[in-house]
N, C-alpha and C positions, 0 to 999 in steps of 0.2 A: 339220850335219844329215846323216843317213846316206843314202848314195846306193845305191839298189837297182837290180839289173839286171832286164831284161825277159825273161820266160820265153816262148819261142816254140816251137811244135811243129814238128818236122822232118817234113815230109810224106813224103819218100822216105827211109825208114830204111835203104835199101840203100846210101846214101852212107856209112854207118858199116860195114855188113856187106856188102861188095861181092859176095862169092860167098855168096849166101844159103843155098845147100844145104850149104856147108861152114863158113863163118865164124860164122854165128849159132848152129848147134848146138854148136860148139866153145866159143864164148863162154858160152852158157847152161849148159853142163855143169860149169863151174867152181862150186865150193861156194857162194861168196858170191852168184853170179848165180842159181843154182838156188834159193836161199832166197827170191828175189823171186817166183819161180813158186810155190814151196811156200806162201808167205803168201797168194798170190792165190787158189789153188784150195783151200787148207785141208788139204793133204796133205803130210806130211813125206817128202820124196823123196831117195833115194840113187841116184846115177848108177852104172850098171854097164857100159854100152857106148855109144860114140858113133860113129855113121856119119851118113848123111843124116838118119836119125831117132835119137832117144836112147832106149835101153832102160834102164829104171830099176826100182826097187822102192820100195814104201812102207815106211818105217822102222817096225818094230814088228809088221807083219802079213806082210811080204814079198810082198804082192800085186804082180804085174808091171804096169809102167806103160810105155806107148809114147807118146813125145812127137814129134809132127810139127810142122814150122814152114814157113810160106810167107809171105814178106814182101811180099805183094801181097794181092789179094782172094781170098776162098775159091774153091776149084775143085772141082767134082764129081769130076773125074778124080783129083785129089790125094786127096780124101777117100776115094774108093773104094780107092785103093792103100794108104792108111793103115789102113783097116779090114782089108784083106787081109793086110797085114803084122802087124797086131795078132793076127789069128787064127793066123798062123804062129808067132808068139812066145807064144801062149796068154796074152795080156795081159788083165788085169782092168780096167785103167783106160786110156782113150785120151784124150790131150790134143792139141788142134789149135790152134796159135798162128798168127795171121794179122795182117796190117796192117788189113784191112777185111773184115768178115763180111757177106755178102749175106743178105738176109732169108730166102731159100729155104733157105739152109744153117743159119740159126738154127732154122728150123722143123724141119729134118732132125734136128738134135741133140736138140731137144725130143722128137721122135718116137722117136728111138733110145733115149733114157732112159726113156720111158714104156713101151717094149716090151722093154727089156732085162731079163735076170734079175737077182736080187738081188746078184750078184757082179760085174756089169759096169757101168761108169760112163763117161759121155762128157762131156768138158769142152771148150767152145769159148772161146778167149781171144783178145783183140787186144792188140797191143803198140804203145805210143806212146813216142816219143822227143822229148825237149825240149832246147833250147839256151838258154844265157844268154850274150849277147854274141857270138853266132855259132858257139860251140863246143858240140858235143854234151856234155851234162853230167848228164842224168837220164833214167831209163827208168821206165815204168810198164806193168805187165801187168794187164789187167782180165779177170775172168771174166764172160763174157756169158751162157753157158748152162752149167748144171751139173745133176746129178741132182736130181730132185724127190722128193717123198714116194712111197714104194712101199707098197702094201697087198696082202694076200693075196686079198681079194675085196671086192666093193662094199659088203658089210655090216659090214666092220670099221670101227672108229673110226679116223679119219685122224690119224696121228701124224707130226709132222715130226721125224724122227730127228735132224736137224741141231740143232734147237732143244733137243731132249731131251738130246743130248750136252753142249751148252753148259750147261744147267741142272745136269746131273750133276756136271760139274767145279766149278761154282760151289758146289753143296751139299757136295761133297767138301772144298773148302777151308774152308767155314764149319765143317765137322765137325772137320777136322784141326787147324785153327789157332785154335779157340775157347779161351777161358780155362779151360773145364772139360774140354778134350780128355783122354781117358783115357791117351793116349800122348804125353807132353810131348816125348819124344825126337825125334819127327818134326818138330815145330815148331822144335826147336832145331837141326835139320839143314838144313831148307829154309825158303824164304820163299814167301809168296803170289805167284802169277803172274797174268798177264792171261788170263782164261779164254777159251776158244774152242770151236768145235764140232769140232775135230780129233778123230780117232779116238784119238790117243795123247798122253801126257804124258811128257816126258823129264826125268830127274833126273841131275845131275852125280855123278861118282864120283871125281873128282880126277885123272883121266888123260885127256889129249886123245884123241879118237877112241873113247872108251868111255863108255857111259852106261847107266843103268837106265831102261828104257822100259816104260811101262804102256799097253796098248792096250785100249780099251773097244769091244768088238764087240757086236752086238745081243743075243747069247745067252751070251757068255762074256767073261772078262777074262784077258788074257795079260800077264805081266810077266817081266822077265829082263834079262840083260846083252846089249847090242848092241855089237859091235866093228866099227867102220867099215872098217878096212883093215889087219888085222894077223893073218894066218893063223898065224904063229909063236906069238903069244900064245894064240890059240884052242887050238892043239895042246898047248901047255903046260898049259892049264887042263883039257883033256880027260885028260891024264895024271894029273891030281889029282881026277878026277871023283868018286870015292868020298868023299874028304875033304870036298869042297865040298858035296856033297849031304847028308852027315852033319851038317855044321855048320848048313846052312840048314834041315835037316829036310824037304827036298823032293826029288822025283824030276824031273829036268829033261829037256827035249828038247835034244839037242846038235846044232845045225844048222850045218854048215860052209858050206852054200850054194856049192858048187863052181863054179857058173856066174857068180858075182860076186865082188866083193872083200870083202863084209861077211860076218859070222858072227853067229849068235844062240845064246844059251843061255836057254831060256824054260820057263815053267810056266804052266798055265792053271787058272782057277777056272771050273768048269762043272758045273751050270748057274749062271748069274749074269745074269738077264735085265735089260736096260736099262729095260724098261717096268715092272718091279716095284719101284715106289718104296718100298714097305714093307721091301724087302730091302736097300735102299741102305746103311743103317748097317752091316749085316753085311759087305757088299761093301767098304765104306770101311775097316773094321777089317782085312780081309784084305789090302787094298792097302797100308795103312800098315805092318802087321807084316811083310809079305813084302818090301817095298822096304827097310825098315831092316835085315832079315837079309841081303839081297842086297848092300846097300851095305857093310856091315861085312865080310861074307865075301869078296866079290869084290875089295874094296879090299886086303884082307890078302894074298890070293894073287897079285894083280897086283904088289904091292910086292915080294913074294918072288921073282917072275919077274925083276924088274928087278935084283935083287941076285944 
């Protein structure tokens, strides 16, 4: 008979990260650990700078993210400092990770989201640590409060954008991978994935740290090459800008993003309203055609850079 261990919650997570102001941010900033937070909040996060707080950006949109952590209960003083730092960094997304969230601070985050503009989002998360046989072995980050539906006025139809993005990517896959799909090459290059309400979808390109990313924003779609940490590759591609744009048949925005490690080469389809379902098939065709052009073109030039 199989013997199973007992899963016990570690109440004081500071037994693992003894210096919570330094040890936990440094641990969280590692790619494999940041993915846990990304999955929890539904945002693809790329770390840019680690201090007491973590400064990051959203992959695909480059929205600035400030992540603060406190391995105790929520604190009004800490929250005030986090918002002050977010203002100084011009952050669009504020994430506050704690061991225990007091009810008044849950209410505060709900209030902040209900009064924020359409470009600012607040997330309140808690962290739980578990042990099997006495040794720390598992972590879970839960999102307690996140942005709700925002409408322009009280007479508008209430639309849950998160659910609509989920539906959008579900319908995209039905369209792209159906037996009668007009462009069979896309289905031959990629496989269906687990849909989510994320803003973006990432497609591999055959080189670590590089990917084709499609970002679904309320009124436009952006797609292009994301380079996680290779300024030399970006500058090489900039040197061949005219050739790349000629082969893709598109005019790109070439964004070095000097304040961070990442770079982007992107193009937008605008207008492309998420709420206009009748326009979705045309948007899907644009995404499919553009992603295939980008994969073929960027893969070619990246291989030439390696040689």
